[in-house]
VONUTI-774128 format. One line per field, with one value per residue (C-alpha): x negated, y, z; residue in one letter. Coordinates in Angstrom, 3 decimals, padded with zeros to 6 digits. Example, Ala and Ser with C-alpha at 12.3 -4.5 7.8 and 13.67 -1.06 7.14 Angstrom:
c1: c(-012.300 | -013.670) $
c2: c(-004.500 | -001.060) $
c3: c(007.800 | 007.140) $
res: c(A | S) $
//
This chain:
c1: c(014.367 | 014.147 | 011.034 | 008.213 | 007.609 | 004.068 | 002.699 | -000.117 | -002.566 | -004.515 | -006.713 | -007.157 | -009.639 | -009.877 | -010.268 | -010.070 | -006.762 | -005.515 | -006.354 | -004.611 | -001.544 | -001.329 | -001.365 | 001.302 | 003.467 | 003.237 | 004.356 | 007.181 | 008.381 | 008.724 | 010.877 | 008.417 | 007.539 | 008.562 | 005.766 | 005.359 | 002.301 | 000.944 | -001.998 | -004.253 | -005.117 | -001.495 | 000.119 | -002.410 | 000.077 | 001.388 | -002.152 | -003.070 | -000.014 | -001.198 | -004.924 | -005.678 | -009.121 | -009.901 | -008.307 | -007.142 | -005.386 | -002.214 | 000.086 | 002.548 | 005.844 | 008.358 | 011.621 | 009.878 | 007.146 | 003.514 | 002.362 | -000.942 | -003.271 | -005.606 | -008.297 | -010.118 | -009.082 | -006.838 | -006.691 | -003.407 | -004.361 | -005.210 | -001.861 | -000.009 | -001.776 | -000.788 | 002.811 | 003.003 | 001.613 | 004.124 | 007.093 | 006.164 | 004.735) $
c2: c(008.206 | 005.443 | 005.155 | 002.833 | -000.068 | -000.539 | -003.435 | -002.140 | -004.818 | -003.809 | -005.444 | -004.997 | -002.334 | -000.807 | 002.959 | 003.421 | 001.547 | 004.043 | 006.894 | 005.066 | 004.581 | 008.343 | 009.112 | 006.506 | 007.879 | 011.388 | 010.058 | 008.116 | 011.314 | 012.878 | 009.973 | 008.973 | 005.565 | 002.930 | 000.873 | -002.125 | -002.965 | -006.496 | -007.705 | -009.543 | -011.988 | -013.026 | -012.523 | -014.773 | -016.410 | -013.036 | -011.697 | -014.795 | -014.365 | -010.883 | -011.638 | -009.427 | -010.166 | -007.099 | -004.308 | -001.754 | -002.821 | -001.424 | -003.519 | -001.440 | -003.148 | -002.167 | -004.104 | -006.447 | -007.298 | -006.299 | -003.666 | -002.641 | -003.819 | -001.152 | -002.430 | -000.005 | 003.366 | 005.335 | 009.109 | 010.957 | 012.049 | 008.488 | 007.239 | 010.087 | 009.289 | 005.628 | 006.542 | 008.806 | 006.076 | 003.553 | 005.905 | 007.128 | 003.881) $
c3: c(-008.270 | -005.700 | -003.539 | -004.582 | -002.207 | -000.879 | 001.118 | 003.312 | 004.412 | 007.479 | 010.079 | 013.826 | 014.957 | 011.465 | 011.813 | 008.034 | 008.150 | 010.748 | 008.362 | 005.511 | 007.677 | 008.354 | 004.628 | 003.927 | 006.717 | 005.242 | 001.852 | 003.482 | 005.135 | 001.653 | 000.453 | -002.278 | -000.851 | 001.617 | 003.057 | 005.290 | 007.382 | 007.276 | 009.320 | 006.926 | 009.723 | 010.370 | 006.947 | 005.268 | 002.871 | 001.724 | 001.274 | -000.723 | -002.971 | -003.989 | -004.053 | -001.059 | 000.390 | 002.481 | 004.451 | 003.773 | 000.585 | -000.943 | -003.125 | -005.135 | -005.948 | -008.599 | -008.451 | -005.998 | -008.529 | -007.955 | -010.437 | -008.868 | -006.121 | -004.727 | -002.339 | -000.069 | 001.307 | -001.055 | -000.762 | -000.975 | -004.498 | -005.591 | -004.298 | -006.025 | -009.306 | -009.019 | -008.171 | -011.224 | -013.477 | -012.129 | -012.437 | -015.895 | -017.208) $
res: c(M | K | P | I | Q | I | L | F | F | T | S | P | D | C | S | I | C | D | N | Q | D | R | I | L | Q | Q | L | T | D | T | G | M | I | N | Y | H | N | H | L | I | T | T | A | F | D | L | A | L | R | Y | G | V | K | S | A | P | T | L | V | Y | L | L | D | E | R | P | V | K | V | S | P | G | F | Q | S | N | Q | A | I | M | T | T | L | N | L | I | Q | N | G) $
//
């Protein structure tokens, strides 16, 4: 199964975002996801397209279409649950 794409919206000096990044990196290392960091302050148009208003926020993409937007810190378990729902949905 191909990895799920995640857009990770972050902001400067966000310690929670740093923690979120570590979790996403661990999942990337397993091959389950690919993710891309976007600073909410510089990727304003992209954030607007997906309705992102705060950081951290994860946007899950399936075939380049958004299937879920998760604002706030997401634990490893919450991300795994979302991935399972997307893959089995």
